C-alpha positions, 0 to 999 in steps of 0.5 A: 676562771684561770689564774696564773702567777710567776716567780723569777730566778734570782741571783745573791749580790752580796751576803749569802749565805748568811741569810740563814744565819741572821745576817744580811744580803742584796739580791736581784730577780732574774726575769730572764727564767721563771717558775709559771704557775696556772691554776683553775676550778676542777671537780677533783684536786689534780697536779699537772707536772711538766715534761721533765717530771714525767713518770714514763721513759724510753728506756732505762738509760733515759731514766739514769740520764734525767736523774743524773741531770735533774736529780731525784726530786721534781716540782710535784713535791714541792706544789704538794708541800706549798698546797699543805703549808698554805692549808695548815696556815690557814687553819692556824690562822682560823681562816675559813676557806671555800671547799673547792677543788682546782687543777694546777699546771706547772712549767718552769725555764730556770735552769735547775740545781745550780743555784738560781732558786728554782726550787723557791720560784715554783713554790713562790708561784704555787703559794701566790696562786693558792692566796688568790684562788682562795682570796686568803690575805697574807701580809707581803712582809710575812709571805717570804717566811711562810714560803720558807716554811714549805721547804724547811718544815714540810721537806727538811731542806736547809734553806734561808729566806733571801730567795723567798723575799726577792722572788716576792718583792722583785727587783733589787732588794737589801735585807737585813735579818736581824735576830731580835727583828726576826723573832719579834716580827717573823720577817726581816726588814726589806728595803728596796734599791734602785736598779738603776743604780746597779753597774753592769752585770752578768750571770754564768751557769754551767749546764752540766752541774747538778746538786741540791743546794740544801745538802750543800748547806747542811754542813755549814749549820751544823758548824754554826749550831756548834759556834765554831768561832771561823764559821761565825766570824765568816758569816758576820763579815759576809753580812757585813758586805751586804751592809757596806754594798748597799752604801755602795751601790746608793753612792754609785761606787761600782769599783768598791761594789766589785771588790766587795762581791769578790770578797764574798766568795773569797770568805765563803770558800773559807767556811765551805768546799768548793768544787773544782767545776765551780771553782773554775767558773769563778777563776775563769770570770776573774781571768777576764777582769770580772768580779765573780761569786756565786749567785746562789749555793753553787752552779752559777756566778754573778759578777760586774763586767766593766765594758762590752769588751770585757763582756766579749771576753767573758762570753767565749772564755766561759763557754770553752768550760761549757758556761752560758752567760746572760746579762740579767733582766731585772724590772 
């Protein structure tokens, strides 16, 4: 039996990065890109890496080029951490799983390290495949929390729940991570948003940006824990934008949503450093009349364009700065 699972890229429409700080967000799944997992019975447990995780290179230059583009961390470590977290969960819950091995193969088309949740997609697809393979039941609202533990507890990566929630639920979801509810249930309150009521959206990402979002977010974590008043006020306002955005989407007020998305980025810029290359993405899109904010932690932006004429201005303008524009496919 071959088990196949997928998890898709995501773009945060509003509220990020407040999801890691008991805030609120709205996110969409982006089915243009995804992580694909195949898992099947085998005599030994084996992980087959994708080509970008290869361990052999033509020469030193190829190794340097690939490390510069993709970083030091590949998908294999994510899958190993997911397997360990799944086994720990079963042991803690006194769930007996069958003593059998598997081979797991994986591939991802999600552009790496540009804030489209490529790492969490690999983990999510792996966890879903393991659950099916061993016949284990995990409550859907809790599954994103379990997936998050893979990166926060096993790999010490600073991250929030938003990516994992949208990759489990898909479509468009409003997420409320209110502290007391989270502490009581272990998960947030997740509400589906009607995709048909969304405005015209675009996503743009640079192919030459490379970073790891956990590193970007570590500084804000320290300031949050020290209760820096500027940081706390900005995160609180960012969370409020998601709540206002949900109302704007439901009422069809795309003009308000446009302004809320711009405000989200402007607040983020107040408390987090923005590289010149990332800032160029936002400024170029806004100069064409579109709204623009980070889709995640940087490297990709999401925004509203008002008509095809504006989209036709966006595409060449962003291409000039080595950015690709897509219209997100949301199911």
